Structure formats: structure tokens, C-alpha cells
C-alpha positions as CSV (number, residue, x, y, z in Angstrom):
1,M,0.0,0.0,0.0
2,Y,1.4,3.3,-1.0
3,L,0.1,6.7,0.0
4,A,1.3,9.7,-2.1
5,F,1.0,12.1,0.8
6,M,4.5,12.8,2.0
7,N,5.7,9.4,0.7
8,I,4.2,7.5,3.6
9,G,4.2,3.7,3.0
10,G,2.0,1.0,4.5
11,Q,4.2,0.3,7.6
12,E,4.5,4.0,8.5
13,L,0.7,4.5,8.1
14,I,-0.1,1.6,10.4
15,L,2.4,2.9,13.0
16,V,0.8,6.4,12.9
17,L,-2.7,4.9,13.3
18,L,-1.6,2.8,16.2
19,I,-0.1,5.8,18.0
20,V,-3.4,7.8,17.4
21,L,-5.4,4.8,18.8
22,V,-3.2,4.7,21.9
23,L,-3.3,8.4,22.5
24,F,-7.0,9.0,22.0
25,G,-8.6,5.6,22.7
26,A,-11.1,3.6,20.7
27,K,-14.1,5.5,21.9
28,K,-12.8,8.9,20.9
29,L,-11.7,8.0,17.3
30,P,-15.1,8.2,15.6
31,E,-15.7,11.6,17.3
32,L,-12.3,12.8,16.1
33,A,-13.0,11.6,12.6
34,R,-16.4,13.4,12.5
35,G,-14.7,16.6,13.7
36,M,-12.0,16.4,11.1
37,G,-14.6,15.7,8.4
38,S,-16.7,18.7,9.4
39,A,-13.7,20.9,9.6
40,I,-12.5,19.9,6.1
41,K,-16.1,20.4,4.8
42,E,-16.2,23.9,6.3
43,F,-12.8,24.8,4.9
44,Q,-13.9,23.7,1.4
45,K,-17.1,25.7,1.7
46,A,-15.2,28.8,2.7
47,K,-12.7,28.3,-0.1
48,D,-15.4,27.9,-2.7
49,E,-17.3,31.0,-1.4
50,F,-14.1,33.1,-1.5
51,S,-13.3,31.9,-5.0
52,D,-16.9,32.7,-6.2
53,E,-16.6,36.1,-4.7
54,L,-13.3,36.8,-6.5
55,H,-14.8,35.7,-9.8
56,S,-18.0,37.6,-9.4
57,S,-16.2,40.8,-8.4
58,G,-13.9,40.5,-11.5
59,K,-17.0,40.2,-13.7
60,T,-18.7,43.3,-12.3
61,D,-15.5,45.4,-12.6
62,V,-15.3,44.5,-16.3
63,A,-19.0,45.2,-16.9
64,A,-18.7,48.6,-15.2
65,K,-16.0,49.9,-17.6
66,P,-17.1,51.3,-20.9
67,A,-16.3,49.3,-24.0
68,P,-12.9,50.3,-25.5
69,S,-14.5,51.3,-28.8
70,T,-16.7,54.0,-27.2
71,V,-13.8,55.7,-25.3
72,P,-12.1,58.4,-27.4
73,T,-8.4,57.9,-27.5
74,V,-7.4,61.0,-29.5
75,P,-8.7,64.5,-28.6
76,R,-10.6,66.2,-31.4
77,I,-9.1,69.5,-32.5
78,E,-11.4,72.0,-34.2
79,N,-10.3,74.9,-36.4
80,P,-10.2,78.1,-34.3
81,A,-12.5,80.8,-35.6
82,G,-9.8,83.4,-36.3
83,D,-7.4,81.0,-38.0
84,G,-6.7,81.9,-41.7
85,T,-5.3,78.6,-42.9
86,V,-7.5,76.3,-44.9
87,R,-7.5,72.7,-43.9
88,P,-9.1,69.9,-46.0
89,A,-12.3,68.2,-44.8
90,A,-12.0,64.7,-43.3
91,K,-13.5,63.2,-46.4
92,D,-11.0,64.9,-48.8
93,T,-7.6,63.4,-49.6
94,V,-4.5,65.5,-49.9
95,E,-1.6,64.5,-52.1
96,P,1.9,65.0,-50.6
97,G,3.4,68.3,-51.8
98,S,0.1,69.9,-52.7
99,A,-1.8,72.3,-50.5
100,T,-5.3,71.7,-52.0
101,P,-7.5,68.6,-51.6
102,V,-7.9,66.4,-54.7
């Protein structure tokens, strides 16, 4: 018999169980086992609740942020009213070297 937990073999496992039996007695072992089982169950429950809370908080943070496509990344610069330079409209194309739109 091989137990993968800390490389404990069959002989070592029997020795540990014998020591536990001598220390606590035969009448206390079922009570100890129940207590250990309930403690492990409570630990698993708390771990799952914590994990669920982390995942749900991550989802609400993502949902609260606006979509990247709706957030302007470049500020819009308008022509000032007193500026005398002529700039092409956004739909017009300008060839390099020429000042007028094509």
C-alpha cells in the first residue's frame, strides 16, 4: 500500500494509526473523525465562497467599464474661428506636396 501524501508507506501508516489509537482511545476515534470531516467540509465551503466572490467581483468590474471602442483615444481639434489657414475636410484626400485637396 502506497500513500502519495509525504511518501508514507504502509508500515508507516499503520504505525501512525496505532499511535493515534493509543493516544485518544477507541471511543474517541469516531468523534475525532467526525470533527475532522466537518472541519474539512467547512474549509472547502469557505474556499469555494471566496473563489466565487473573486470571480463575481472580477466580472462586475469588467462590466462597469465602458467598451474600448466608445472611449475616445485622440482628442478632437477644431479649427479656431480666427485661423486663416485652410484645412481639408476629413473626407477629402491630400496628395503629398500639394496644399489643396484632390
